C-alpha positions in Angstrom: 89.7 102.7 83.4 88.6 100.6 86.4 92.2 100.6 87.7 92.3 104.4 87.8 88.9 104.7 89.5 90.1 102.2 92.1 93.4 104.1 92.5 91.6 107.4 93.0 89.4 105.8 95.7 92.4 104.2 97.5 94.4 107.4 97.3 91.4 109.3 98.7 91.1 106.8 101.5 94.8 107.1 102.3 94.5 110.9 102.3 91.5 110.6 104.7 93.6 108.4 107.1 96.5 110.8 106.9 94.5 114.0 107.5 91.8 112.7 109.9 93.2 109.8 112.0 90.8 110.5 114.9 87.8 110.2 112.6 89.2 107.0 111.2 89.8 105.6 114.6 86.3 106.5 115.8 84.8 104.8 112.6 86.8 101.7 113.4 85.7 101.7 117.0 82.0 102.0 116.0 82.3 99.2 113.5 83.9 96.9 116.2 81.0 97.7 118.6 78.5 96.6 115.9 80.2 93.2 115.6 80.8 92.8 119.4 84.5 93.3 119.4 86.1 95.4 122.1 88.9 97.8 121.1 91.3 99.3 123.6 94.5 100.8 122.3 97.5 100.5 124.6 98.7 103.9 123.6 96.3 106.3 121.9 99.2 108.5 120.5 100.8 105.5 118.9 97.4 104.4 117.4 97.0 107.9 115.8 100.6 107.8 114.6 100.2 104.3 113.1 96.9 105.4 111.4 98.8 108.4 109.8 101.6 106.1 108.7 99.1 103.6 107.2 97.5 106.5 105.2 100.8 107.7 103.9 101.9 104.2 103.0 98.6 103.6 101.1 99.0 106.9 99.2 102.7 106.0 98.3 101.7 102.5 97.2 98.9 103.8 94.9 101.2 106.4 93.3 103.8 103.7 92.7 101.2 101.4 91.1 99.9 104.2 88.9 103.4 105.1 87.7 104.2 101.4 87.1 101.0 100.9 85.0 101.6 104.1 83.1 105.1 103.1 82.3 104.0 99.7 81.1 101.3 101.2 79.0 103.6 103.7 77.3 106.7 101.6 76.8 107.1 100.1 73.3 106.7 96.5 72.8 109.4 94.3 71.2 107.1 93.9 68.2 107.3 97.7 67.5 111.0 97.6 67.1 112.0 97.0 63.5 
């Protein structure tokens, strides 16, 4: 059950990154200000594109993990074959 809760949280985060890359970038910038790091992207358009790609990749990874776990859970074990 914990796996699926984590998967839903990760999928939601990936969806947020994909749909709202500017908000994600602003959140990251504010966090870096708190810890005294300076962030200056070389190309803002590339930064937004990379944030969207990261969100999509995270969503694809989560879907792949859920499918894999579901297949492992539903496949018969060698002990069941008689």
